[in-house]
N, C-alpha and C positions, 0 to 999 in steps of 0.2 A: 692467557699466557700460550695456550696451543695455536691460537689464531696468529699471535705474534712470531712463534716458532715457524709455523707454515709460511706466512709472508716473507720471512727471511730465507727459508729454504728454497721456495718457489720464486723468490724475486718478485713478489706482488706487494702492493701498497697495503700497509697495516691499517691505515684508516678504512680502505675500502672494505677490508675484511671485516672491521668492527661493524661498519654499516650493514654488511651482508649478513651478519650474525644477529641482527635485531629481531626480524620476523622470525626467523627458525627459533631464536631463544623464546620468544612469545609462544610459538606453537608447543615447543617442549613443555612450557609451563602449564599450558592448557591441558596437554595430553596428560601430564602427571597429576594435575588436579582432578581431571576426570576419572582416571584410574583409581585415585585415592578415594573419591566419592563414591564410586561404585563398591569398592572393597569394603568402606566403612558401613555402607547401607546393608550390603549382604551379610556381613558378619556382625551387625548390630553394636558397633563400636560407639561408646559414649565418652563425652569429655569428663574430666574429673575436677573438682574444685567450683571455681566461680563459673557462672553462665556468662554467655556472650554480653558484653556491655559496652555500649559506644563510647562512654565516658572514659572507661579504662583504656580502651584501644586509642582514643585521642590524646591521653596522658602519655601512653607509651610512645605515640608518635611524636609527640612534643619533647619528651625526654631525650629521644634518640635522634632528632632532627640533624644535629651535627654529623653523626655517623651516616644517616641517610643522604646527606648532602655529598658524600665522598665521590659516589660515581657520577653525581651531576657536575661536580666541578671537574673532574678528570675528563669525563666524555665530552662535557660542554666545551672544554677547553680544546680537545682534539679537533671535533667537528666544527668549531668556529674558527679553526686556525690560529688560535692563540699560542699553541705550543704542539710539538710533534709528539707521536706515541713515545718516543725515547724521553723526551722532557717531561711527558706526563708521568713516567715512573718517579721522577725526582719529586715532581708536585705531590704525587700521592704519599710519598715517605713523609715529607715535611708536614703534610696536612694530617696525616695519622699521628704524627708525633705531637702535634700542636693539640689535637682533639683529646689524645690519651693522656697527656701530661697536664694540660691547663683546662680542659673543660670537663671531662669525665675523672681526671685524677686517678686514674687506674694504672698507668704505666710507671715504672720505677727504673732505677739505674740497672739493677739486677735483670729485669726483664729485658731492657734494651740490649744489654750483652748478650742474653740468650738469643734475641731476636737476630743480632748481627752474626752470631756463631751459625745459626740455622741458615741464614741468607748466604753466608760464605760458603757453607757446604753445599747447597743447592745449585748456586752459581758455578762453582767449580766443576760439579757433577755434568751440568748442562753444557758447559764449555767443552769438557773432555767429548761428550756425546757429539756436539757440533762439529768438532775437529774431525772425529772418526767418520761421522756420516758424511761429511764434505768429501774426504778422501775415498770413502766407499762409493759416493755418487760419481765421482770423476772416473773411477774405475769402471764402473758400470757403463758410462757413457762411451768411454774410448773402447770398450769391448762390444759396444752395440747391443748390450743387454735388453735395455728397455724397447729396441726395436724387435728384438727376437720374442720378447714376452708379448709385444704387441701383435706380431704374426701368429704367435701361438693362440692368442685369445680370439683373434680374427678367424683363425683356422676352425675354432670351435663353432662360432656364430658371428654373424654381422649385425645382430639385433642389439641395439644399444640398451634397451630395456633388460634384456637377459644378461648383457655385460655388467650392467649396474648391479643386477642382483648377485653376480659372481663376485664383483669387487666388494660389495658391502658385506656379503658372507665372509669373505676372506678377512676383511678389516674387523669384523665382529670377533672372530676367531683370535686374531692376532692381539686384539685389545684385551683379551682375557687373560694373556700370558706376559705382555711385554708393556712396559710404562709408556704413557701416551707421548711424552716429548721424544724419547728415543725412536719410537715407530714412527711419527711423523717425519722425522729428518731421515729415517732409512727408507721408508716406502714412497715418499714423494718422488725421488728422482727416478723411482721405477714405474710407478703408476700414472704421473701426470702426463709424460709424453704420449702415453697409450690413449688417455682419455682426450687429450687434445687433439690427436690424430683423428679422433672419432667425433670431433667438433664440439667437445664439452669445454665450456668456459673455466679457466684456471680458478677463478674466485668461487664458482659454483662447486667445483670438485673439492675445493679447500673446506667448504662448509661441511658437506657430506662426509669428508674424511674425519674432520674433527668431532662431529656428532657421532659417527659410528665407532671411533676409538674411545670418546667419552662414555660410551654405555659401558666400557671395560671397567670403569670405576664401581659399577654395582653388579659385577658378576665375577665369582670366584673362578680361578684360585688367587689372582691378583687383586681384584676389588677393593681398593684402598677404603672406600665408603662403607663397605660391608664389615671390614675389621673395626674401623672407628665406631660406627653405630653399635656394632656387637659389644664393644667394651663399654661404651656409654650407657646403653640400656642393661648391660649384664645379661644378655641373652645369647646363646649359642649361634656360630655363624650359619649352621645348618638351617635353624629356624627363621632367621632373618633372610637368607638366600631364598628360601621357599616363598615366603610372604613378599619378596621383592619382585617376583616374576611377572605380576600384573603390570607393574611400574615399568620393568624393563621392557615389556611387551609394547606398552604404549609409546616408549622412546623409538623402538625399532619401527613401528608404524610411521611415526612422525619422519623418522630417518628416510624410509622409503618415498614417502610424500614428497620430501625435499629433493631427493633424486630425480623423481620423475616430473616435478613442476619447477623448473630452473628459476622462473620469475620470482618465486619466493624469496630467493637469496640475491638476485640481481637487480630487483626493482629499486631497492633504496640506493645502491651504489650508482646506478644510471641517473637517479634523480639528482644525486649529489655531484653527477659530473664525473665520476670515476671510469 
């Protein structure tokens, strides 16, 4: 979703953004697994219940094969050119309905009604934000605010590495307090022209922007993931926040790696001809 919003705001290909996010997503996964493994070893965490069993894993994969096929169907259709990202949203809805109603038989009319209500609320909120952000961006451009910010940053330093550190630090702080979709639509018209003037590819900047702001899901005071996990585990937000620091640290390291090595984001889009 953040990649789609950035693509619309920056007028970039949604498919190219999806392709650019593949390797960064894998790196984030590796970073989180590594941080989790180190924390588990250091604190002596042990599993509860059944030990690892290949047969149980195989059975779980077999039972969940229809759900696991959802991203294959959606992303495969986009990358193969069968349908556009917008059409993929419709395909995903009908696929989820089919699996939920006829395969797993877990969905009900009441559940669908609640889902439609939640979707209506979310869509309306995003549209209001997009309208406001578009007007805000137009005002910024007409008053040459991005150019003034660029000149201010360049006045501090002309080192792209240092500018990346300043931008990522700014985004990490903003992501702690403002919802990610709203932030993307607000800061993109301001920061993107600055970074493009320094020679940064818009797709590369978009990936770093999304990753930087995505870390805010795990950092209070906004930190939606923190509050959700706190309620599920029945553990205070303070305890979860402290234990999440190594995981957040791993994501920040990967974020810096993505900023300083643009080919990690641009390699696949170039191979696919974007």
